[in-house]
C-alpha positions in Angstrom: -12.0 -31.3 -110.9 -11.9 -34.3 -113.2 -10.5 -37.6 -112.0 -7.0 -38.2 -113.2 -6.8 -41.0 -115.8 -5.4 -44.4 -114.6 -3.5 -46.7 -117.0 -5.2 -50.1 -117.3 -2.9 -53.1 -118.1 -3.7 -56.8 -118.8 -1.1 -59.1 -117.2 -0.9 -62.4 -119.1 0.6 -65.5 -117.5 1.2 -69.0 -119.0 0.3 -71.6 -116.4 2.1 -74.2 -118.4 5.4 -72.2 -118.4 6.0 -73.0 -122.1 5.0 -76.7 -121.9 1.8 -76.1 -123.9 3.7 -74.6 -126.8 6.2 -77.5 -126.8 3.7 -80.3 -126.7 0.3 -79.1 -127.9 0.9 -80.0 -131.6 1.8 -83.6 -130.7 -0.9 -84.2 -128.2 -3.7 -82.0 -129.4 -3.0 -81.8 -133.1 -2.8 -78.0 -133.1 -0.5 -75.3 -131.7 -1.5 -73.8 -128.3 0.8 -71.0 -127.3 0.0 -71.2 -123.6 -2.5 -71.9 -120.8 -3.5 -68.4 -120.0 -4.2 -66.7 -116.7 -4.8 -63.0 -116.7 -5.2 -60.1 -114.2 -6.2 -56.5 -114.6 -3.7 -54.0 -113.3 -5.1 -50.6 -112.2 -4.8 -48.2 -109.2 -1.5 -49.9 -108.2 -3.0 -53.3 -107.7 -3.6 -56.4 -109.8 -7.2 -57.8 -109.7 -7.9 -61.4 -110.7 -10.4 -64.3 -110.2 -9.5 -67.5 -108.5 -11.3 -68.7 -105.3 -13.2 -65.4 -105.4 -12.2 -61.9 -106.6 -8.7 -61.1 -105.3 -6.2 -58.3 -105.5 -2.5 -57.9 -104.7 0.0 -55.1 -105.0 1.6 -55.1 -108.5 4.3 -57.7 -108.8 3.3 -59.7 -105.8 0.7 -62.2 -107.1 1.5 -65.9 -106.7 1.7 -66.3 -110.5 5.2 -64.8 -110.8 6.2 -62.6 -113.7 3.8 -62.1 -116.6 4.9 -63.1 -120.0 3.0 -60.2 -121.5 1.7 -56.9 -120.3 -0.9 -55.6 -122.7 -1.9 -51.9 -122.6 -5.8 -51.7 -122.5 -6.0 -47.9 -122.3 -6.8 -45.3 -119.7 -9.8 -45.2 -117.4 -11.4 -42.2 -115.7 -13.5 -44.3 -113.4 -12.8 -43.3 -109.8 -11.3 -45.9 -107.6 -14.3 -45.8 -105.2 -16.7 -46.5 -108.0 -14.5 -49.3 -109.3 -14.5 -50.9 -105.8 -18.2 -50.6 -105.6 -18.5 -52.3 -108.9 -16.3 -55.2 -107.7 -18.5 -55.6 -104.7 -21.6 -55.7 -106.9 -20.3 -58.5 -109.2 -18.6 -60.5 -106.4 -21.5 -62.9 -105.9 -21.0 -64.0 -109.5 -17.3 -64.6 -108.9 -16.8 -67.1 -106.1 -15.0 -70.4 -105.6 -18.4 -72.1 -106.2 -19.1 -70.4 -109.5 -15.5 -70.9 -110.9 -15.6 -73.0 -114.1 -12.4 -73.4 -116.0 -14.1 -73.7 -119.4 -16.9 -71.1 -119.1 -16.4 -68.8 -116.1 -12.8 -68.3 -115.3 -10.1 -65.7 -114.6 -10.1 -64.5 -118.2 -13.9 -64.0 -118.3 -13.4 -61.8 -115.2 -10.6 -59.8 -116.7 -12.7 -59.3 -119.8 -15.7 -58.0 -117.8 -13.6 -55.6 -115.8 -11.8 -54.4 -118.9 -15.2 -53.6 -120.5 -16.2 -51.7 -117.4 -13.0 -49.6 -117.1 -12.1 -48.9 -120.7 -14.9 -50.3 -122.9 -12.7 -52.9 -124.6 -12.4 -56.7 -124.7 -9.3 -58.6 -123.9 -7.8 -60.5 -126.9 -9.9 -63.3 -128.4 -7.0 -65.8 -128.4 -7.2 -65.7 -124.6 -10.9 -66.0 -124.3 -11.2 -68.7 -126.9 -8.5 -71.0 -125.5 -11.0 -73.5 -123.9 -12.9 -73.9 -127.1 -9.6 -74.3 -129.1 -8.5 -77.1 -126.8 -11.8 -79.0 -126.6 -12.3 -78.8 -130.4 -8.9 -80.4 -131.0 -8.8 -84.1 -132.1 -7.8 -85.3 -128.7 -9.5 -82.6 -126.6 -12.0 -84.9 -125.0 -9.1 -87.0 -123.6 -7.8 -84.1 -121.4 -11.1 -83.4 -119.7 -10.0 -85.2 -116.5 -6.9 -83.1 -116.4 -9.0 -79.9 -116.9 -11.3 -81.0 -114.1 -8.3 -81.5 -111.7 -6.9 -78.1 -112.7 -10.3 -76.5 -112.1 -10.3 -77.9 -108.5 -6.9 -76.4 -107.9 -7.8 -73.0 -109.2 -11.1 -72.9 -107.3 -9.2 -73.1 -104.0 -7.1 -70.1 -105.0 -3.9 -72.2 -105.4 -1.5 -71.9 -108.3 -0.9 -75.1 -110.3 2.6 -76.2 -111.0 3.8 -77.4 -114.4 3.3 -81.1 -115.2 6.6 -83.0 -115.2 7.7 -85.9 -117.5 8.5 -89.0 -115.5 9.2 -92.5 -116.8 6.6 -95.1 -115.9 7.7 -98.2 -113.9 6.4 -100.6 -116.5 8.0 -99.2 -119.7 10.4 -96.6 -120.9 7.7 -94.4 -122.4 7.3 -91.1 -120.5 4.1 -90.2 -118.7 2.8 -87.0 -117.2 2.9 -86.4 -113.5 1.4 -83.3 -111.8 3.4 -82.2 -108.8 2.0 -80.4 -105.8 0.2 -77.1 -106.6 1.8 -74.1 -105.0 -0.6 -73.4 -102.2 -2.2 -70.1 -101.5 -1.1 -68.1 -98.4 -4.0 -69.4 -96.3 -3.3 -73.0 -97.2 0.4 -72.6 -96.3 -0.6 -71.1 -93.0 -3.0 -73.8 -92.2 -0.9 -76.6 -93.6 -3.7 -77.9 -95.8 -2.0 -77.9 -99.1 -1.6 -81.5 -100.5 -0.2 -82.9 -103.7 -3.1 -84.0 -105.9 -3.3 -87.1 -108.1 -5.6 -87.5 -111.1 -8.4 -88.6 -108.8 -8.1 -85.4 -106.6 -6.5 -87.4 -103.7 -3.0 -87.2 -102.3 -0.7 -89.0 -104.6 2.7 -90.8 -103.9 5.1 -92.6 -106.2 4.5 -96.3 -106.4 7.0 -99.1 -106.8 6.2 -101.9 -109.3 5.5 -104.2 -106.3 2.9 -101.8 -104.9 1.4 -101.3 -108.3 0.7 -105.1 -108.5 -1.2 -105.0 -105.2 -3.2 -101.9 -106.3 -3.7 -102.9 -109.9 -7.5 -102.7 -109.5 -7.4 -99.2 -107.9 -8.0 -97.2 -111.0 -8.7 -99.4 -114.0 -10.2 -96.5 -116.0 -7.1 -94.4 -115.4 -4.8 -97.2 -116.5 -6.9 -97.8 -119.6 -6.9 -94.1 -120.5 -3.1 -94.0 -120.1 -2.6 -97.1 -122.3 -4.9 -95.6 -125.0 -3.0 -92.3 -124.9 0.3 -94.1 -125.3 -1.1 -96.1 -128.3 -2.4 -92.9 -129.9 1.0 -91.1 -129.4 2.8 -94.1 -131.0 0.3 -94.2 -133.9 0.6 -90.4 -134.4 4.4 -90.6 -134.6 4.2 -93.4 -137.2 1.7 -91.4 -139.3 3.8 -88.3 -139.1 6.9 -90.3 -140.1 5.2 -91.0 -143.4 5.1 -87.3 -144.2 1.8 -87.4 -146.0 -0.5 -85.7 -143.5 -0.5 -82.5 -141.5 -0.3 -82.8 -137.7 -4.0 -82.1 -137.1 -5.0 -84.7 -139.7 -2.5 -87.2 -138.3 -3.7 -86.7 -134.7 -7.4 -87.3 -135.8 -6.5 -90.4 -137.8 -4.4 -91.8 -135.0 -7.2 -91.3 -132.5 -9.7 -92.9 -134.8 -7.5 -95.9 -135.5 -6.9 -96.6 -131.8 -10.6 -96.2 -131.0 -11.6 -98.6 -133.7 -8.9 -101.1 -132.5 -10.6 -101.1 -129.1 -14.1 -101.1 -130.4 -14.8 -97.5 -129.1 -15.6 -95.8 -132.4 -19.3 -95.3 -131.3 -18.7 -95.3 -127.6 -19.3 -92.3 -125.4 -16.1 -93.0 -123.5 -14.1 -90.7 -125.8 -16.8 -88.4 -126.8 -17.4 -84.8 -125.7 -20.3 -84.3 -123.4 
């Protein structure tokens, strides 16, 4: 008797919860609809990659409600064969092999989709890292990408960055709150808020900042440069002569030239 067909669905989540869509044009020079996480739903469970291959009953993953549920087709692969396949590929999908840009949850979903139904997941999901890094300011967000990668490797779910005013000016800056910890981290009490350097971060008063002014000079310089680029970008856009992507590229170039970094590797992609 032939195995009954099983529907295969791709659950799509936006880790930025809409923030990428709101701010990407300003900060990246192009529209990014979301920071995508995906999982494959089949046999009553959702399978995904983060800190290893994981699966949860449908509707119980730590990522909440998907913003899209894409029908990938019907598979006739028996569940036992599918589980053997997951065991076979598991050495390639571990916390150590996770790479946010080249070997992430979406690459896992794509490989599983090909095995089950012989189709790829949408290109706009797979090409997101390239879209971000090829943007005019893509190189500047590499530190944030590295921090996000550390969070996802542990199996935790990152929370949305929040806009908070800096203590030295009225211009807003980004602050990343504590990631929602995985079940094992909650149980062991090891979940900690991460700062941009991967260490526990706390809010600082202006007085404390004075005593720690030499703690992260590179981070301070990067923040100052980002603020200058944002202001330059706004001024160029106000003239109404350039598109957003052109304005972002011009703003970045002007600020880099102002600081003598035009030919420096500080802002270049590696």
